[in-house]
ROKOLVO-532716 format. One record per residue (C-alpha): residue in three letters; x, y, z. Coordinates in Angstrom, 1 decimal, m for minus. Example, Ala and Ser with C-alpha at 12.3 -4.5 7.8 and 13.67 -1.06 7.14 Angstrom:
residues 2
<rec residuo="Ala" xx="12.3" yy="m4.5" zz="7.8"/>
<rec residuo="Ser" xx="13.7" yy="m1.1" zz="7.1"/>
END
This chain:
residues 76
<rec residuo="Met" xx="148.1" yy="68.6" zz="163.3"/>
<rec residuo="Asn" xx="144.6" yy="69.8" zz="162.5"/>
<rec residuo="Leu" xx="144.5" yy="69.6" zz="158.7"/>
<rec residuo="Arg" xx="141.4" yy="69.4" zz="156.5"/>
<rec residuo="Leu" xx="141.6" yy="67.7" zz="153.2"/>
<rec residuo="Glu" xx="140.0" yy="70.7" zz="151.5"/>
<rec residuo="Asp" xx="143.0" yy="72.8" zz="152.7"/>
<rec residuo="Thr" xx="145.4" yy="70.7" zz="150.6"/>
<rec residuo="Thr" xx="146.3" yy="70.8" zz="146.9"/>
<rec residuo="Pro" xx="147.1" yy="67.8" zz="144.7"/>
<rec residuo="Ile" xx="150.6" yy="67.0" zz="143.5"/>
<rec residuo="Glu" xx="150.9" yy="65.8" zz="139.9"/>
<rec residuo="Cys" xx="153.6" yy="63.9" zz="138.1"/>
<rec residuo="Asp" xx="155.7" yy="66.5" zz="136.2"/>
<rec residuo="Lys" xx="155.9" yy="64.2" zz="133.3"/>
<rec residuo="Cys" xx="152.4" yy="62.6" zz="132.8"/>
<rec residuo="Lys" xx="150.2" yy="64.6" zz="135.3"/>
<rec residuo="Gly" xx="149.3" yy="61.4" zz="137.1"/>
<rec residuo="Gln" xx="148.3" yy="61.8" zz="140.8"/>
<rec residuo="Leu" xx="149.1" yy="58.4" zz="142.2"/>
<rec residuo="Phe" xx="152.6" yy="57.7" zz="143.5"/>
<rec residuo="Lys" xx="154.4" yy="54.7" zz="144.9"/>
<rec residuo="Glu" xx="157.3" yy="54.7" zz="147.4"/>
<rec residuo="Val" xx="160.6" yy="53.6" zz="145.9"/>
<rec residuo="Thr" xx="164.0" yy="53.5" zz="147.4"/>
<rec residuo="Leu" xx="167.1" yy="55.4" zz="146.4"/>
<rec residuo="Ile" xx="170.2" yy="53.6" zz="147.7"/>
<rec residuo="Arg" xx="173.5" yy="55.4" zz="148.4"/>
<rec residuo="Lys" xx="176.8" yy="53.8" zz="149.4"/>
<rec residuo="Ala" xx="178.7" yy="55.1" zz="152.4"/>
<rec residuo="Ser" xx="182.4" yy="54.4" zz="152.6"/>
<rec residuo="Arg" xx="183.6" yy="52.3" zz="155.4"/>
<rec residuo="Phe" xx="186.3" yy="54.9" zz="156.0"/>
<rec residuo="Ile" xx="183.5" yy="57.5" zz="156.8"/>
<rec residuo="Thr" xx="181.3" yy="55.1" zz="158.8"/>
<rec residuo="Lys" xx="184.2" yy="53.4" zz="160.6"/>
<rec residuo="Met" xx="182.5" yy="50.1" zz="159.9"/>
<rec residuo="Pro" xx="184.3" yy="47.0" zz="158.6"/>
<rec residuo="Gln" xx="182.7" yy="47.4" zz="155.2"/>
<rec residuo="Asp" xx="180.9" yy="49.9" zz="153.0"/>
<rec residuo="Ser" xx="177.3" yy="50.6" zz="154.1"/>
<rec residuo="Met" xx="174.1" yy="51.0" zz="152.1"/>
<rec residuo="Val" xx="171.9" yy="53.9" zz="152.9"/>
<rec residuo="Pro" xx="168.2" yy="53.6" zz="151.8"/>
<rec residuo="Ile" xx="166.4" yy="56.9" zz="151.0"/>
<rec residuo="Pro" xx="162.7" yy="56.6" zz="150.4"/>
<rec residuo="Val" xx="161.3" yy="58.7" zz="147.5"/>
<rec residuo="Phe" xx="158.0" yy="58.7" zz="145.5"/>
<rec residuo="Ala" xx="157.7" yy="57.7" zz="141.9"/>
<rec residuo="Cys" xx="154.7" yy="58.1" zz="139.6"/>
<rec residuo="His" xx="152.6" yy="55.0" zz="139.6"/>
<rec residuo="Leu" xx="151.9" yy="55.4" zz="135.8"/>
<rec residuo="Cys" xx="155.3" yy="56.4" zz="134.3"/>
<rec residuo="Asn" xx="157.8" yy="55.9" zz="137.2"/>
<rec residuo="His" xx="159.0" yy="59.5" zz="137.0"/>
<rec residuo="Val" xx="160.4" yy="61.0" zz="140.2"/>
<rec residuo="Asn" xx="159.5" yy="64.7" zz="140.6"/>
<rec residuo="Asp" xx="162.4" yy="66.9" zz="141.7"/>
<rec residuo="Glu" xx="160.6" yy="67.9" zz="144.8"/>
<rec residuo="Phe" xx="160.5" yy="64.3" zz="146.0"/>
<rec residuo="Leu" xx="164.3" yy="64.1" zz="146.1"/>
<rec residuo="Pro" xx="166.3" yy="65.3" zz="149.0"/>
<rec residuo="Pro" xx="167.6" yy="68.8" zz="148.2"/>
<rec residuo="Met" xx="171.3" yy="67.9" zz="148.4"/>
<rec residuo="Leu" xx="170.8" yy="65.0" zz="145.9"/>
<rec residuo="Arg" xx="168.7" yy="66.8" zz="143.3"/>
<rec residuo="Ser" xx="171.6" yy="67.8" zz="141.0"/>
<rec residuo="Asp" xx="173.0" yy="64.2" zz="141.2"/>
<rec residuo="Tyr" xx="169.7" yy="62.7" zz="139.8"/>
<rec residuo="Val" xx="168.5" yy="65.3" zz="137.3"/>
<rec residuo="Glu" xx="169.6" yy="63.2" zz="134.3"/>
<rec residuo="Ile" xx="168.1" yy="60.0" zz="135.7"/>
<rec residuo="Val" xx="164.7" yy="61.7" zz="136.5"/>
<rec residuo="Glu" xx="164.6" yy="63.4" zz="133.1"/>
<rec residuo="Glu" xx="165.3" yy="60.1" zz="131.3"/>
<rec residuo="Asn" xx="162.3" yy="58.3" zz="132.9"/>
END
């Protein structure tokens, strides 16, 4: 990919307007009946949270999980 920094736009935290983010992990449980494993499995999903206020912008969540985490994101 031939991408120049000046061709990009910054992303800000929707809550505090900060521009620094850290990677955090959302963990989901997968039933052993679906995975066919002897026990339930943990599925890590990396997302970004604001370094200043820990808010997770909606766009950082996987689309199919956004409605599940709206309340959590808004509380932070």
